[in-house]
BAROMI-709221 format. One record per residue: z, x, y of N, C-alpha, C, O in turn. Coordinates in steps of 0.02 Angstrom, whole numbers, plus 32768, in hexadecimal, padded with zeros to 4 digits. Atoms other than C-alpha are relative to their C-alpha. Layout:
<nodes>
ZXYZXYZXYZXY...
</nodes>
This chain:
<nodes>
7FB97FF28005DC7370B5DCB8801A7FE57FBE800B7FAC7FAC7FE48017803FDCD070A9DC13803C7FD4800F80667FE480387FC9802F7FF4DD477015DC0B804080197FE1804080417FB37FBF7FEE801BDE007027DBEC80087FE17FBA7FEB7FAD7FAC7FF0801A8041DE3E7010DB3B804B7FF97FFA8071801280247FB98005800EDEE66FE2DAF380177FB87FFE80397FA57FCE7FEC80468000DF016F2CDB247FC67FD67FE67F8E7FDB800080378029801ADE9C6EAEDABD7FE87FCE803380117FB5805A801980327FD1DE2A6E3CDB2180237FBD7FF680387FAC7FBF7FDA803F8002DE7A6D95DB4C7FE47FCF7FCD800A7FAD7FAC801D8033802CDDFF6D2EDAE78010800B7FB7800E7FDC7F907FF07FF38046DE316D85DA4480477FEC7FEE80567FE57FB37FBA8011800EDEE96D56DA5680107FB7800F80477FA180007FF380467FEEDED86CA2DA937FFF7FD47FC37FD37FDA7F987FFB802E8038DF0E6C1CDA197FC87FCD80037FB97FB28038803580318003DE826BAAD9DE801F7FB98004804D7FAA7FDF7FE780457FFBDE9F6AF4DA137FDF7FD37FCC7FFD7FA47FB48024802A802EDE1C6AACD9A08015800B7FB8802A80437FA67FF27FFB8047DE396A8AD8E67FC67FE37FDA7F9C7FBF7FF68035801B8029DDC76A61D85580027FB480007FCE7F9380017FF980498000DE0D69B0D8527FE57FE280417FC47FAE8040801980197FC0DDE6699BD90C7FB4800180017F947FD2801880497FFA8002DD3469D9D8F27FE37FC97FD57FB07FAA7FE7801A8034802CDD1B6961D86180047FBB80217FD87F9180187FFA80407FDDDD5B68D0D8CB7FC87FF980347FA97FC4803A803580027FCEDCE068FDD9577FBC7FF57FDF7F927FD07FF9803F80098025DC53690AD8D87FF87FB77FEA7FC27F9A7FF0800180468016DC81685ED8937FEE7FD2803A7FC57FA58033800E802A7FC5DC816812D9427FB7800A80167F947FD9802480437FF27FE6DBDF6869D9767FCA7FE27FD47F9C7FC17FEC80358018802DDB79683FD8DB80077FB67FF27FD67F947FE27FF58047800EDBC86794D8C57FEF7FD4803B7FD17F9F8033800A802A7FC4DBC06753D9787FC4801580297FAB7FEE805280397FE97FDADB3267BDD9BC8013802C803B804D802E804F7FF37FCF7FCBDB21683CDA4780197FDF804080477FF980607FED801F7FC1DB3067C3DAD9804A7FEC8000806E7FF980307FB980148005DBD7677CDA9D802D803D7FFC8062803F801B7FD67FC58008DC196827DA6B800880258042803D8042804F7FFB7FDE7FBFDBF2686EDB1880347FE0802E804E8001805B7FCC80207FD7DC6867EEDB658044801F7FF2806F8021801F7FC07FE08010DCF66846DB0A8009804280238041805B80287FFA7FBF7FE1DCCE68E7DB6480297FFD80418049802E80537FDD80057FC0DD1968A6DC07804C80057FF7806B802D801A7FB77FF78009DDCD688DDBC8801180447FE1804580617FF17FF27FBE801EDDC0692DDB5F7FFF80368036802C805F803980047FCF7FCADD896993DBF6803A7FF8803180558029804A7FC8800C7FD4DE0E6940DC608040801D7FE48069803980087FC47FE48020DE936972DBE28002804C800880358068801C80027FB77FFBDE5C6A28DBE18006801680498022804B80587FFB7FEE7FB9DE4D6A28DC9E804980018016805C802A80407FB980047FEEDF0569F9DCAB802980357FDC805580557FFA7FD17FD98029DF516A5EDC1D7FE980477FF0801380707FDC80167FBB8011DEE56AFADC038000802A803F7FCC8035805E7FF87FDE7FC0DF276B5EDC957FD8804180037FB7804E803680237FBF7FFEDEDF6C08DC667FB47FF580017F90801980258048800E8000DE336BBFDC417FEA7FE780447FB47FF9805C8011801A7FBEDE356B61DCE57FFE803880347FD2803980607FFF7FC77FD1DE646C00DD437FC2802B7FF67FA380428026803B7FD7800EDDD86C60DCEB7FC17FDD80197F947FFE8033803980257FE8DD5C6BD6DD147FF98006804C7FC28011806680027FFA7FB7DD8B6BDADDCC7FEA804580167FC2804D804580127FBB7FEFDD7C6C96DDD17FB5800B7FF87F938024802580487FF9800DDCCF6C95DD827FD67FD880317FA77FF2804F8027802C7FD4DC8F6C01DDE88000801A80487FCD8016806A7FFE7FE47FBDDCCA6C52DE897FCF803A80087FB08041803D802E7FC77FFEDC656CEDDE5F7FB77FEA7FFF7F8E8003802580478011800ADBC66C97DE287FE77FCF80357FAC7FD08046801580307FCEDBC46C0ADEA98004801B80477FE5800180757FF97FE37FBEDBF76C78DF3B802A7FD6802F80237FDC806C7FD3802A7FD8DC796BFADF77803D7FEF7FD7803E7FFB7F9A7FC480158024DD236BB8DF4A7FF07FC17FD77FDF7F8E7FF48012803A8028DD086B41DEB780367FCA800580717FD9800B7FD280388000DD566A94DEBB800E7FE87FB97FF280017F897FEE801A8041DDA26A31DE2E7FC47FDF7FDD7FC07FE07F9F803D801E801EDCFB69D6DE147FD580377FE17FB8802C7FAC80267FC8801CDCA66A7FDDF8801E80157FBD7FF9801F7F8C7FDF7FEB803FDD276AAFDD737FF57FCB7FCB7FE77FDB7F91800C80368031DD166A04DD1F7FB880037FE67FAC7FFB7FAB80467FFB8016DC596A18DD1C7FF6803B7FD17FCF80377FA180037FC6802CDC6E6AC4DCCE80197FEE7FBA7FF97FFD7F887FE580168040DCDD6A7BDC457FD17FCF7FDD7FC67FD37FA1802B8033801EDC6769E9DC2B7FC1801F7FE37FA980097FAF803C7FDF801BDBD06A5BDC14800F80207FBC7FE8801B7F8D7FEC7FE2803FDC2E6ABADB8D800A7FCA7FCA7FF27FD27F927FF380358031DC676A19DB387FBF7FDF7FEA7FB77FCE7FAF8040801F8012DBB769CFDB3F7FD9802B7FCF7FBC80117F9F80227FD3802FDB6D6A69DAEA80227FFF7FBC800180027F887FDC8002803FDBF76A64DA677FF07FBF7FDA7FE77FC17F9D8012803F8021DBD269ACDA437FB980027FE67FAC7FED7FAE80467FFC8016DB1769CBDA3B7FF8802A7FC27FC980217F9B80037FD6803CDB3A6A4ED9B880027FD67FC17FE27FE77F8F7FFB802C803BDB6669C1D93F7FBB7FE67FEE7FA77FE77FB48042801C800DDAB96973D9527FCD80367FEF7FA2802C7FC480307FC9800DDA5B6A18D9568009801C7FBA7FD8802D7F997FF47FE68043DAAF6A54D8B77FEC7FCE7FCA7FE67FE07F8F80198033802FDA7769B1D8657FB67FF2800C7F9C7FBE7FF8804980017FF7D9C269D2D89C7FE77FC180237FB37FA680118015803A7FD8D9BA6942D9197FE3801880427FFA80048078801F7FE47FC5D94C69A0D9927FDC7FCC802A7FD27FD58066802580327FDCD8EE6902D9C080297FDD8036800D7FB9805F7FD5801C7FCCD98368CEDA2C7FF780248043800B800980777FFE7FD47FC6D95E6959DAA97FBB800F801C7F89800D7FF9803B7FE67FDFD8DE6991DB27800A804B800680328063802F7FF77FB78004D8CD6A4BDB027FBF802280147F8A80147FF980397FD97FEAD8586AC0DB5D800D80497FEF8041806580017FF97FBA8016D83C6B6EDB147FD4802B802D7F99801F803480247FD07FD6D80B6BFDDB88800080437FDC8033805A7FC380067FC08022D7CB6CA0DB407FF77FFB7FB58005802A7F91800A800A8048D7A16C58DA977FCF80327FE27FD680457FA880327FD1801AD70D6CCEDA87802080427FEB800880637FBD7FDE7FC28012D7866D62DA82801A7FFC7FB98010802B7F917FE580098043D7DB6D1ED9E67FC87FF97FCD7FCC80157F968037800B802ED7386CE7D9977FDD80427FEF7FCB804D7FB580217FBF800DD6EB6D95D9AB8029802B7FD1800E804C7FA57FD57FD8802CD7816DE9D95A80007FE57FB98000800B7F888004801F8043D77C6D6CD8CA7FC080147FDD7FC080237FA180407FEE801ED6C66D93D8AD7FFE80497FEA7FE0805A7FB77FFD7FB98011D6E96E4ED8AC802E800C7FC48025803D7FA07FD27FF98038D7776E35D82F803180388006804E804E7FD57FD57FC57FF6D7DD6EC1D87D80497FEF800A8074801A80087FBC80137FEFD8786E5CD8A38011801480477FEB803980677FEB7FEC7FBDD8D66E6CD946804B7FF2800880697FD07FE07FBB800D7FECD9826E6DD99780007FCA80367FDD7FD280687FF980367FD0D9AE6DCCD9F380438006802280777FFF80017FC27FF97FDADA306DE5DA7B800C7FC180297FE27FAD80527FEC80397FD8DA896D4EDAC18044800A801F805B804380257FBE7FFE7FE0DB2F6D24DB1480237FBD7FF580047F8D7FDD7FDB80408002DBB66C9FDB197FED7FD9803F80157FD0806D8020801F7FC6DB466C44DB927FD17FCA7FE57FA67FD87FBC802C80348017DAF46B9CDB78800A7FF17FB780427FF67F9D7FFC80148047DACD6B67DAC67FD880307FD47F9A80317FD680227FD88032DAA76BE6DA417FE57FD37FC87FB37FE37FA88013802C8037DA9C6B54D9C87FBB7FE0800A7F977FD47FDA8041801D7FF4DA036B09DA1D7FC980337FEF7F9380207FD980307FCC8013D9AB6BB1DA047FF980027FB47FC180067F9A80028000804AD9DA6BB2D94B7FDC7FC37FE57FB67FC87FB5801E803E8018D9A56AFDD9367FB4800280067F907FED7FD880487FF97FF7D8F86B1FD97D7FE580347FCE7FAF802B7FB280167FCD8030D8ED6BBCD9117FFA7FE67FB97FCF7FFD7F938003801B8044D9106B58D8737FC07FD97FF47FAE7FCB7FBB804080238009D86D6AFBD8947FC7802F7FEF7F91801A7FDC80327FCD8012D80F6B9ED878800D80187FB9803E803C7FAD7FF17FF08046D8016BB5D7BA8004804A7FF28025805E7FC280017FB8800DD7E36C71D7C6803780268024803E8063801C7FCC7FDF7FD8D8756C95D83B804180027FDB805D7FCE7FC87FBE7FF78020D9116CDDD7EA802D80248031801C8059804C7FD17FE67FCED9A86CFFD859804080157FDE805E7FEF7FB97FBF7FE78014DA3F6D6AD831802A800C803E800F802180717FD47FF87FC7DAD56D70D8A58030803A7FF5804D80417FBF7FD17FC98003DB3C6E0AD8CA80407FEB8024803E7FD9805F7FC080137FE1DBF46DE3D8EA803A801B7FD78032802F7F9E7FC47FEA8024DCA46E14D8BC80147FCB7FCE80097F8F7FD87FF2802D8037DCE46DC9D81B802D7FC6801380237F8E7FFB7FD380357FECDD706D65D86D7FDA7FCB80277FE67F8F801D802A80317FDCDCF36D14D8E47FD37FDA7FCF7FCB7F9D7FD6802B80208032DC7F6CF1D85180267FCC7FD8800C7F977FC87FD680308026DD0E6C9DD7F3800C7FC0802880057F89800D7FF3803A7FD6DD386C2BD8857FC27FD6800A7FC47F988004803F80257FF5DC836BFDD8A87FE97FDF7FBF7FD07FA77FC08013801C8041DC616BE4D7EE80287FC17FF0800D7F917FD57FD7803C800CDCF36B69D7E37FE97FC6802B7FE77F8D8014801880347FD4DCB16B0AD8797FBE7FE47FE87FB47FA77FE7804080168019DC016B03D83280087FD57FC27FE67FA37FB97FF48026803DDC436AC6D78B801A7FBA8010800A7F8B7FEC7FE680427FECDC9F6A39D7E47FC97FD4801D7FCB7F978018803680267FE1DBFF6A07D8407FC97FEF7FCE7FB27FB67FCB8035800A8031DB7E6A1DD7B6800980327FC77FF4806C7FCE7FF27FD28037DBB46A69D70F7FC280207FE17FC780527FBE803D7FE4801DDAFE6A88D6E07FE9804080227FBF8065800880157FC57FDADAED6B0FD7648030803A7FF5806C80317FED7FD77FC48008DB2A6BC0D7507FE58036802E7FA98039803C80157FC87FD6DB276C59D7BF7FED803B7FD5800D804A7FA380137FC0801EDACC6CF6D78A801C8036802E7FFF804580627FD97FD57FD3DB486D74D7D17FFF80487FE9800580577FAE7FF57FB8800ADB496E31D7E1804380108020804A800A805D7FBD7FF57FE6DC006E5FD7F48006804280237FF4807780087FF37FC37FDBDC2B6EDCD87B804180207FEA806C7FFF7FCC7FC27FDD8010DCB26F5ED8647FFF80217FBC8031803F7FA880077FDF8041DC736F9CD7BC7FD3803D80067FAA8041803480277FC27FFDDC287045D7987FB57FF47FF57F8C801A800F8047800C800FDB866FF9D7597FDF7FCA802A7FA97FB38019801B80367FD8DB6A6F7AD7E47FBB8011801C7F8E7FE7801B80407FEC7FE3DADD6FDCD8367FCA80027FCB7F917FED7FD780317FFD8036DA866FFAD7907FEB7FBA7FEB7FB07FAD7FDD801080458013DA926F41D7657FD47FDF80347FA47FBC8023802A801C7FCBDA4B6F10D80E7FB9801B7FFB7F887FF5800380437FE38005D9BA6F89D7F67FDA7FE27FC57F9E7FD77FC98021801E803BD9976F41D7497FE77FB980107FB17FA67FFA801680437FEDD98F6E91D7917FC28004802D7F937FDD802580397FF87FD4D9196ECBD8197FC280157FD97F8B7FFC7FE680387FEB8029D8AB6F21D7987FE37FC57FD97FA77FC47FCA8017803C8024D8A26E79D73E7FE47FCC80307FD17F95801B801D802D7FD0D8656E29D7DF80307FCF8020801A7FA080427FCF802E7FE3D9076DD4D8138005800A804C7FF7804080657FEA7FFB7FBBD9366DAFD8C6804C80067FFD806E7FDA7FE37FB87FF38004D9E56DF8D8DA801F7FEF80448011801080767FE480197FC2DA4A6D9BD95D8045801B800F806F80217FE27FC07FE67FE9DADC6DE0D9C280127FE080437FE87FDF80707FE680157FBFDB446D90DA4C8023803D801E8059805080087FEE7FBC7FEADB5A6E2EDAB38029800280408026803380657FDC80017FC0DBCE6DFADB40804C80067FF8806F8006802B7FB87FFB8009DC7C6E0ADAF28012803F7FDB7FED80577FB07FE97FC2801FDCDF6EA3DAC080407FF37FD980657FC47FE77FC180018025DD6B6EC1DA4380268040800E8009807280237FD77FC67FF4DDFC6F38DA517FE9803B7FD57FDD80337F9980167FC48024DDC96FE9DA207FB6800A80017F9E80407FEF80487FFA7FFDDD106FC6DA387FEB8025803F8008801B807480167FDB7FC6DCB2703BDAAB7FE07FD080327FB77FA680208014802E7FCCDC916FE4DB507FE58025803D7FEE8061804480127FE87FBEDC436FFCDBF980127FCA803380087F8E80267FF3802F7FCADC7C6FACDC9A7FC5800280307FB68035804E803E80057FD9DBE26F6FDCF780097FC8803380287F9580247FFB80337FCDDBD46F0DDD987FDF7FC07FE97FA47FBF7FD7801880418016DBC26E56DD6C801C7FCA802E80587FC080307FED80337FD0DBC66DCCDDEE8032801C803380627FFA80477FDB7FE47FC8DC106E42DE6E803C802B7FF0805D8044801D7FC77FD68013DC966E9FDE0A7FF5801D7FBB7FD07FFF7F93800A7FE28042DC9F6F14DD73801F7FD57FC880567FBC7FCF7FE88024803BDCB16EBEDCCA7FED80297FC27FBC804F7FC3800A7FD8803CDCBB6F08DC1B7FCD7FDE7FD27FD07FA37FC5803280178030DC266EF7DBA57FFF80327FC68009806E7FD080027FD38039DC156F3FDAF57FC0802B80007F8A8012800F80397FD48003DBA36FD5DAE17FE07FFE7FBA7FA4800E7FB380177FFD8046DB936FC4DA237FBE7FDE7FF27F937FFE7FD2804080208010DB066F44DA1A7FC48025801C7F8F80257FFE80387FDD7FE0DA9B6FACDA8F7FF580457FE17FBD805E7FE080097FC48029DABD704BDA2D7FDA7FF07FC07FB080177FAA80258015803CDA836FEED9937FB67FF8800F7F8C800F7FE8804680097FEDD9E36FBED9ED7FDD8042800A7FA4804B7FF5801E7FBF7FF3D9C47071DA257FF680277FBF7FC5804B7FB880067FDC803FD9E370B5D9767FCA7FE37FD47FA480087FB4802F8020802ED9797036D9197FB97FFC801C7F897FF57FF6804280007FE1D8E97035D9977FD57FC67FEA7F9C7FCE7FD58025803D800ED8B76F82D9777FFA7FD78040801E7FE38070800680297FC3D87E6F00D9F680437FDD800E80657FC67FE17FC480237FEAD90F6EB7DA5A7FEB7FC5802B7FC67FCE805C8012803D7FDCD8FF6E03DA98803F7FDE8018806D7FD27FF17FC980287FE5D9776DA8DB0B7FF37FB77FF27FBA7FA07FF580078047800FD9986CF2DADE80377FDA802580717FED80227FD1802A7FDDD9EB6C6CDB477FEB7FB77FF97FB27FA58009800B80488004D9F86BB1DB2480257FDE803980617FD380347FE180187FC3DA1A6B67DBD080057FB47FFF7FD37F917FF87FF580487FFDDA686AB9DBDA7FF37FE98048801280028077801480197FBDDA1A6A59DC6C801F7FBC8010800F7F9F80447FE380417FF5DA8169BBDC5C7FDD7FCA7FD87FA27FD17FC7801E80368027DA646919DBFE7FEB80187FBB801380307F94801A7FEA8041D9F56940DB6A7FCD803980087FA580457FDB80337FCD7FF0D99269CFDBBA801B80477FF48052805880097FF17FB9800AD9936A85DB827FC18029800E7F898013800080347FCE7FFAD92A6B1BDBB28013803B7FD5804B80557FDB7FF57FC48028D91B6BA8DB347FD58038801C7F998030802680237FC67FE4D8EC6C53DB788002803B7FD08037804C7FB580057FC08023D8AF6CECDB1A7FDF8032802E7FAD8022804F80217FCC7FDAD8886D8EDB72801180447FE28046804E7FC57FF67FBE801DD8746E42DB3D80318029802B8031802580687FD37FD17FDFD8FC6EC0DB677FE780467FF07FEE805D7FB7801D7FBE800FD8A86F6BDB78803680347FF4806A803580157FD47FC8800ED8FC7003DB2C7FEA803F80248010806F802A801A7FC47FE1D88E707FDB867FD9802A7FCF7FDB801E7F9280297FD48029D81B7106DB46802C80357FE0804C805C80037FD57FD08023D873716EDAC17FED8048801080178075800D80157FBC7FEFD80D7205DAF480208018804180268054804C7FE57FEE7FBED85D7200DBA0804C8005800180678029802A7FB780017FFED91471E2DB77801D7FFA7FBA7FFB7FE27F8C7FE080028040D98F71F0DAE8801E7FBC7FF1801D7F8E801A7FE5803F8016D9E37166DA86803B7FE9802C80407FAD803C7FC580137FD8DA84716ADAED7FEA7FE2804380067FAF80598017801A7FC0DA267151DB907FDC7FBD7FF77FE27F91802180218040800ED9BD70C7DB4280347FC87FFA802A7F9280167FCC80338009DA5C706ADB10801E7FED804380287FB180507FE2800E7FBFDAA6707ADBBE7FD07FD7802B7FE57FA7804C803180247FD8DA06703EDC127FF67FB97FE67FEF7F8A800D80088042801DD9F36FADDB98803C7FD3801280337F9980227FC480267FEDDAA76F76DBBA7FFC7FEA8049800B7FB18059800680117FB9DA8A6F7DDC767FCC7FC9800A7FD77F9B8032803380347FFBD9EB6F16DC6180187FBD7FE780097F8980057FE3803D801CDA466E96DBF6802F7FDF8032802B7FA2803D7FCF801C7FD0DAD26E80DC767FDC7FE3803D7FEE7FAE8056802580187FC6DA556E6DDD047FDF7FBC7FF17FDF7F8F801B8021803F8011D9F66DE4DCA880337FC87FF480277F8F80057FCC8032800ADA976D8CDC7380197FE6804480247FAA804B7FEB80167FBEDACD6D88DD297FCC7FD1801F7FDE7F9F803F8034802B7FE5DA256D3EDD5A80027FBA7FE27FF97F8880057FFB80418020DA386CB3DCDA803E7FDA8017803C7F9D801F7FC380217FE7DAEA6C90DD147FF47FE28046800C7FAB8054800E801A7FBCDAAC6C7BDDC77FD07FC47FFD7FD47F978026802F80378007DA206C09DD8C80227FC17FE380127F897FF87FDE80398021DA926B9BDD1F804A80107FFB8063801F7FC57FBC7FE67FFDDB456BC2DD5580317FDE7FD180627FFD7FBC7FCF80248028DB9D6B3DDCED7FF4800B7FB580157FEB7F8C800E7FEF8046DB566B86DC4A802A803A7FE78025804C7FAC7FD77FC68015DBD26C18DC47803D7FE87FDB80657FC37FF67FCB801B802ADC4C6BFADBB7803280357FE9804A80327FB07FCA7FD1800CDCC36C8DDBBF803C7FE9802A80427FFC80647FC7801C7FDBDD636C32DBF1803E802D7FFA807380187FE47FC87FCF7FFFDDCF6CCEDBFF7FF2802F803A7FBD802D805980067FD17FC8DDEB6D56DC807FCD80367FEE7FDE80697FD180377FD38014DD436DACDC6C8003804280267FE98074800E7FFD7FC57FD6DD676E29DCF6804480237FFC80568048802A7FBD7FE38007DE136E5EDCB57FFD804D7FFE8030806E7FF9
</nodes>
C-alpha cells in the first residue's frame, strides 16, 4: 500500500534539543573523566527527558507496548531512554577509536570479508536501531574497507557538525540524496569497491513510501533505497549494531536477497527487498526491544 503524502513526518519538524556546545561539554566530560563517571550523568539526563519530553515519551510507550506485548511501565520507558543515551555516549569513545573499552562480537563477518575480497562493493542497509557507530568503528579497523553514506544534505550537515564536535579528524564520505546524479554517484562508489550505507527506516515528505505491517500495524517505509538496490544489482547486506548493556555489543551482518532477475522485474525486486528488510528489522526489535531509537510516532 502506498503511504499518504502531504504532511511531513514528525521527526523532520521536531526541534533539536542538543547543541554543538552541549556535545563538546559531554565529550570533555567523557574523555576527561572516563566512561564510568560519564555514565553516571546518564541517569539525571534520562530523568530530565522522561519528565519533559512528552511526545518522545508517548512514542516510546507506543512502541514498547507493541514490541513487548504488554503495557509498558515508567521503568521500561526509562530503560529505553537510557539505552539510547548509552549508545550516544559510547559514540564519543568509538569515534576516538577506543574499541578496547568494549566487548564486541561480530556475527556474519564472512559475508563482509567475501565481498571485500571480490572488490564489488555492496549496499549496507541499517536502521535507527542500536549503534551504527560501533559498526563504523569496527569497519575502520579494516584497511581495505571504504564506506560512503547515503543521506539527505540537511541530515549530513547536522551529523557532520556533531562529528566535528566529537573528533574533528573524522569526516563523513556522503552521497547526497535529492540530486539528479545521486544514483550515478552511488554506482561509481560501488564500482570503486565502496560499501554504501543507508539507514532505510525513515521517510521524508514527498518520498515514495509503502505502508507495511510492522509490530502489528502498518507503518511507512521508504521505497527509494530498495529501488536503488534493484537498479544497481549489487549485493545488499543488512547491518545492526545491537547494544546488550554495559560494554557489550553484538554486530550482525546478513544478506538481503533481491531474488532472481530472470524471474521478476526491478519493481517487484524492490518491493520484495523492502518486505524482507521490514521483517528482519521487526525480528531484531523483538530480540533487543530497547535498541529502537525512533522517538516519534512511527505509525502515524
